[in-house]
Steps between C-alpha positions, in 0.01 A plus 500: 500500500825339594694640796872436504609500865855595589667393822287368778510706812445833333148622445638760263689271267217412262460586133229399261341622182135431442464315171195566288484218245522641149425165346510136599859383525515202270734212578802469278360210305450425138183581311218255439704324232760382755569133447610248765870411522617261230729309726798715414742548784541859390146602597537476873476843660219643704358831388665706775844346451765691307814379327714592201426330172719490192380698199668430165459743209585356159582649162495877463348535848804339659742706294320823593394448860725222629464127453451392862337659802396383845182669620281488811167443324203269551379452143600534137289812473682661792832414337389692189406796721836481678694512172285788383582690823875439462531571127310798353538352152367156586132581444550659153720207400228248583231698320712570191592135436211394278558124502435446872680298766513154652476496880638189671508401868754224514422298187130587493366760255236727654198659341368849580265381774786334690716811532354595839545161667684545830718268702711375206877522562614330180730705271319737263602524134380777269579406140421714192301299245651437156437782254242392246544132588246237602569411861328215681547657842240726662569863408399813700512850355717758676205732565325220689811439709508867596137496606560183701796668671263772616248252642710330769410299694188305427267732310310384195690640207284726285189409694296816551382423852850411618639817349245753618278387785593623846325497834329832544503561126802728493798391294754763592581800708726779386742571780526876478652687792267555797312824449543777752703535815241663726308180571484271797800451721506131410598581144754754610665263748526219250607679186536876535687502831635835612841427649577249779203451732499291816202281586426415861220279627391140517362331192695698242641300209869449445584724202622364170769710338660481157786701355695766688306689764500718810265320738371535854364149540264364765596519867485149648642580840600829660565635843683749716775359722554712810810491718492684831828530688627208294205273594258412222215412732460509876154343495409190695309233307366311801172528682510681835529259794228459757502804720612736229835616365797501737657834581730627223820690556440843352745645253607802704566840353784725613455755777543874467812682601473837671226660708503844343589458126241290307662228291379237253657161523607328179271254326579146614265305272494492122365282224578429138254366245577314180256410227502154347289402198477172310364576155371267228637647179357264239425145416832332434750425386621846403832607351586716800611849592580737216845563655598161644859608572376792712168380647413814696511709183185312399322591825323834532361670811266789421628492143868532597744210442651369822844486345617788287792527260823338607504399867264771622174414677193720524365309800707336773454154644265360236518123467353285222437129453318360198390180328433459126192282532617146429289212636778370726634832625614519863324714763646838587664433835465859612119465492421229759127574508222665304391845617226740405481836673190718539499863609290612797634838620255562787596655835434277803362643823426344835128518437510407129705194405545447123389162359552340158338182367673236288286256305770302313566142594843357555654806672760384753609829655406866511752776547362822647711808435471780755605853416571711806531868406705588809572388857595765755372711790589840644589520869404782730847650447450504124727207422401261212544144621378150419142380525313168507224352284335158505317330213362153432377286212180302542367230263145366465430195286171449315307752709625361832636697795816706461814346645803711582799362312765768551549779757799728507613804699764732356666757727742706300557840343425573132437840351469383137291191553567135433329185375455159659401170340294258710449150363233260624438139404142415407315189612359283223117517480311183583161564340611599151413868548787736431440830673786640708455831682827667602482801732770742615420631850647786703542375857652814651293812537497764228730801539348747748644815345752635253784435747464128435547328163433130443250496213517200268309363202413162351725550198444174310461127533670224304350159428770231508495145362781272614600363161815521295373475142688474173208619280571272201454647152480853642772761457564664837689789653560561870611853578592651837584864573498753784168673555669820620611577143138565405213700643257238370527152347669553162399371161712196419573411137723253321648518151470147367528280197189291535376154405700245309271338245513231236664621179604305187810290546667676206436850643760721665281722716783746572574574133148413372656274237350174369767248399403255231185289495282483810407142581208598721669446837544766767745618760462740793630855458427859592346689208300813422356357178120534536426188294679268745356691796155439352585131455609473863177652633292281268671172589629528857290283729592681823408865436382497140238328287696180450249278673266579212730588209824305546559301183246689289689825436651506151867565575603502133285804422639668811851428375431716195344768719803497732749545216306801374503645855879468521574683177686827556321822404554873529453617860442861393826613664856557384823468697769766543650402165169563325439130434150358530451298820332167437287296739290182481162559340312373807610448860284415799558610860178430686402445863174315564384577853130412503281204415338526160325285242748297300335612177565865592858437611593310185342755270676787674833320474432430131434871447868567573594350162178601316371148538176335396383198703264244357402138544525259207600143439465411868763750611558861599675692223659837492514718190664839467450824315816491292579521127380204298363381168137441404391140559145503364284675245137604526272619220120527482513144370620339825320705766138465604271709275813654339478779757777697671402760761757776548527748785740778585567684824261785569655842508427542867652162586815548298799494738774751420698490825600195706598560863710195581564405863838331551744447786825693508793286625702818560239603758465165679225386264261784574228559246558755227273611218634513146282708266512380138313704242432508128544871416313477170209319662491750786464786254230316307300332778606688812662387824329168570699309756488145626667368814677167477713293738807350334519177699851412614654798321812657655639654182405845373562384145271199542232723655527729199460202266188392693352844446584506130351154460180615674469794262566281197229257611225757450396366158215353296335169586310247294249232598378205296381141535681188380401140455709185489733660247624744763581240763877535455523863610594585858533817710806697404532369147507743209248466217430677173152621412407560136171689521374645168266739683796653680756465220271627225547197274509125525838365609411152627291193447521121460731283290317288245794276406880475491717344230706189569824697508340740757596805288162584345201593714140524376301760693126521559472834315696721261758741636654798324875552520649839423866592483699414810600197706230264627508210742242232562435405863352152559402324824686170527360175642497514880586870515761744381520727198698460180566823306652458153557754224275499191675502161201594279518837320228764548156379397191319623547140616327215673802266471813647660856380443742500793876554501548192722281205594284509808657311796219248495165433336237728660181349630196519276364854472783645707499876560719731288584869507673733255777724631653789308714800585207741541228277639554208731282324758505683831684341792330422831602331825244261650414606854215270603290210377166427665324177391128507436267297718452248222876461464502522119597867465707743699509878539843639421633840601822644366691826519682668214859383473768742387841335457669843501388589853776302671776725366305803621453344843868422544663803335489809718704726725405558862533869580331628816478846344256357246242473775529843658159567352345838580123502497378769260271758656329586170398327180502631146172578327388324184658649189209653306690452175479121537119469489367282221163347409310253285134424438358151560168368361267340756152355520235772514358562847338773704744670737504789738677821416776605735352668806137432393242301696293395197581333175675721250331623184759331281565131451840356573638336188871489579758568770803724510835380635736771623853431616806687623864427583542347846669701773800354691412379853126527433298238687175587320309789342186682609303614198162638394342606169242735358331574166523857366429739786300249702563388855801285591435136571574344836869436575622159381819297540725364224796270562669599175499791256193398302125559555180444305194732491162479321440699182159632393364558148462878525725670251767755585541372859843516664612280784750592772691297763659640818779285651685511836803275554522348851848402622578166662621710795179703531541842331265596214583699189306801371204410279566512125214532251524343158422693181144454374457178302218450251313172524 
């Protein structure tokens, strides 16, 4: 756990997230092959130091991707990863060049094991090797360079333990959206907030806000300032002298006028109260108010903006001061001390003083607010005139005797009541105990009858610390307004653009445009891109996980994620001209208000962009569910025992409706529910809903895409085990599986040999080609797939001829797969890898990958009328014309006839399957069966329109089934009996 404490002097200004270690954080050092420095002046940086190095690309690489770059990288491997992140075509270019590359640091040629060395700032040269020539320099294949670029910094390249083993045994976690929005308040406050909420109380964390939000913040200091007759306080702060208080001059009320006509003199005492609140809005620095030119338009009281259109104001005399949260910001002069007010609201009588106890240390003063409901008396002539009341404040320290600090007598006339503020200075405790008992006492007698009115109450007390604080790194707002405008303390909210975070130096956060090549350096800017918000939370050392993760988060992978987030997609709406309105694919507006485990926070933030977090190569990496190409191939030949275990969602667990919780910016960020359904699935499987919180979502279109993605994710899964050959896969990567048991014929195996020109491949078994186009997929050294067309005509072959040479010589007995137009290896996305205890194998789980789903997710029209769903009160019965049957042979066994208590006279030799067409909106079916005119069996349940019953050997027997459809909404259909079926 690592608390990050904001300004001293405020018990409330603390934020921390409890970090549960996912895996040991490895230092950014080289692997076990790291050699000592060779005396070169270029190898002189410590591991944590960063600086730009020159990267030179030669030959076709320079012509295609630029000859010279300056990049903020620590190793050659990281430079490869950086180029791959900047240029989508860089990876294929390396893999496709079959003659390999020379890698030089300065004048020294590196081998594959030296690619991950860190601390070398000499220029890097990447030179394509001569085609077909004999070169004396060390040569590294492009596929190996790509793998090295994915292993930065310091992991053992292609070593199984370095690639798979993790503390706790879990390799990855899929960051799906948090399920449900009816859970604990902690989850709601942090992610599924419901509009601006104010937090009051010591010990609360300073919130962390990203994006554009309506927020309430955390009250640091608040109080009521009372002015009576233009005097803020009439209290004495000195101890009474020996002999008691000297006589005070009473404040006299006016006398009555005539003797015969009762009169009421005018009130001659009044008070006004103003509310002042200092609020911590967020960790800083933030961008500021959403309307900086008109600040009070960004301030809301009870949901109403203080300043309306033009120069109109909805509330008078509201004043605002704010700070953005920079470390050197100046104090707010209008807040000379720190105040915290507590309600009491108890009437004080002569016999029953009202005490309160304060346990906090460091309190300098206490302000007692008295609320007198009226001050008057009726004379014998019926006149209403002034009256007198006396009260006092007593203080006892650490259980000691009470000492009177303030006594006051007020003699005036008030029919509406008034308030007084009495301030006393507290003595510092000497024994370290901090218990202060403050008591409001009525000195004068209670009113004798209804002709006298002087009742008063202990309204509240305010703890005061004499300190003018600047609250560094905390965005603040001080607001003051008249209390008489409200019957109770109003809800205060601010419309803000939140934290400025580190973004790439080539990124324009306002236009979401990336200019040129990113060199790896950052600048500070306000952004709503969830990738850079995730990076800020993962690396910030003050309120994030930076004390554990700074320097080990792969920023180059996040760069690719961020660019995908910023792409413009259909919002589901059209403008007045009928044109489609576009919006960024993912935006994040999130307000973190509670402490939470860092692992949970980071995964929830990653869920905004469909992220997958995993630990590999000594660093935290972030994948993403986005379109991609297959990177690996699995067949029975390269998995343990040649076994793939498939599973599909059960009918009853199949989700057909996603209820997505999001925050509506047009309603001050209050939570709304967006129902997203699959009409075809609803008809087939029924209304099976799932609640999901779209973290940081303030767009209806984005919420709709979250729901469509949830529905598309309900697919098949596969599990298998891999050995060393599968060490290159990682969570999020896409693989092909060629399984003859699933495909119906063999489509994969091992390569026996490859010709010198890399155009003829000898397989481990014959394959039969029919008419059509075929491609051969081959795993390349170090990872990656090459897929090249086959030129052989239809026939049976063991040696296949390719239309182009393979990019490089495959390793011995590399895996191959045959791809044609009708049958191709299925695509799967790796979701988790769990190493075995021995460390030589790993359990892999993957989910079916459909490259067409992304168009379905992002192509839609939002129409509220689509969801005016009326619950049907009835359900159709099964159509008797759709009944069908078949007979199945089974092992002979003794069974019981339907309705009988003893074994039947016949022997069961087969079963009878009867089916019918499913009914829309049916959740399940209640059914029973009978033979001939016998008794009906007990009622049974079927999830789908197919049942199986036993068949006996007696001839001329007919079997009947009675079916009732049960709606997902409760109603049942009439029973329908099938025609008699002979077994």
